[in-house]
N, C-alpha and C positions, 0 to 999 in steps of 0.2 A: 275264564274262571266260572265254576258252577256255583249256584246259590247254596249257601251253608244249610238252609232248611232242607234242600234236596239231598245233600250228601251226608248229613249227620247220621241218619240210620245206617248208611253204608259204612261209615267209619266206625260206628259203634259195634257193628258186626264183628270186627276184629278186636277193638279195645275191650269189649265185654268178655273176650276169650283170653285176655292177658297180654295183648299186644300194646306196647307203648307207642302212642302217636307222637311223631316228631313233626313239628310244624314250622320250624325255623332252620336255617342253615347252621346256626350255632348249636342247636340240639343234635342235628345229624353229626356234625363234627365232633361234638362231645361224646356221642355214642360210639363212633367208629375210629376216631383218631388213634386211640391207644387201646383198642378193644382186645380183651383177653378172653379165651374160651370160644364158644360158638354163639353166633347170632343169626337169626332169621329176619330178613327184611322183605316185607310185602309192599310193592308199589301198587297201591289200590287205585281203582278206577270206577267210573260210573257205567262202564259197558256191561253188557249181558254176560260176557265170559268171566268178568270179575265176580259177578253175583252168583252165577251158576257153577263156576269151576274153580277159579282162583281162591276166593275167600273160603268156600267150603272145603276145598282140598287142603289148604294151609291149616285150617282148624282140625280137620280129621288127621292130618299127619302128626299132630301132637298127642294122639292116642297111641303112644308108643313108649316103650321102656326108655329108649334113648331119644333125647330131644334137645334142641338148642337151649343154651343157658339164658339167652336174652331173645325177646321177641319185639320187633319194631315194625312200624308201618309209616309210610308217607302217602299222601293222597294226591295223585297227579290231577291237575286241573283245579285244585283247591289250594294246596300248600306248594305253590310254585317255587319259592325259594328253597324249601326243604327238599323238594323233589329234584331240583337241579343239582343241589349239593350231593344228594344220595347217588345220583347218576354218575357223579365223578368216581365214586367207589365201585361202580359197576362196569367201568371201562375194562376192556375194549368193546364191550357190547353197546350197540346203539340204544337210544331211548326206546323203552318198551313198556306199555301199560295195558293190562297188568303185567307184573313180573314178580318173581320170587327168587331171592338170593340167600345163599347160606355162606356165612363167613366163619373162618376159624383163625383166631389170633390176628384179626384184622385183614386177612387175605380172602378174597372171593374164591370159594372152592366148588360151588355148584350154583347153576343159574338156569332158571326156566324163563324164557322169553314168552311173549304173547303167543308166538307161533307154536310153542310147546304146550300151551294151555288151551287155546281156542279149539273147540270141537272135541275136547277130551273130557270124559266124566271126572268129577271131583275125586272119585276113588282112585283113578289113574294118577292124578296129580299127587294125592296123598301117598300112594305107594312109591312114586318116584322120590318124593321127599324123605320118606321113611328109609329108603335104601341109602340116601345120602347121609342121613343121621347115623345109620349103622356104621358107615365108613368114617365119618368125621366127628361124631359127638361122643 
């Protein structure tokens, strides 16, 4: 687990942009168990690709006419219980931090694993997500 003082600014990067931080398994379950409409979930991380690609890409993707109804985030390495529960909704994909998932009516419809994020500019991540929003939102 990472120190909260270190990760707070990284978490705020998303929460200040409208993402709801889910920090317990119960919060994750409440958000996704009977989810209606669309929801974006960012599994946040302390790694450089989260800072340079995943978080900026997720935020830029929201600069779009179509966008998810709900925005959520869990922080891997900080909110262990919440992250473990969120990953149950991301199956059959293996754990991946960072990662970004789009759900529609409780079903995972689009997923970016770390391998889809790492080494790609934030603009590419945003464009990928915007295309998913056009299809599902």
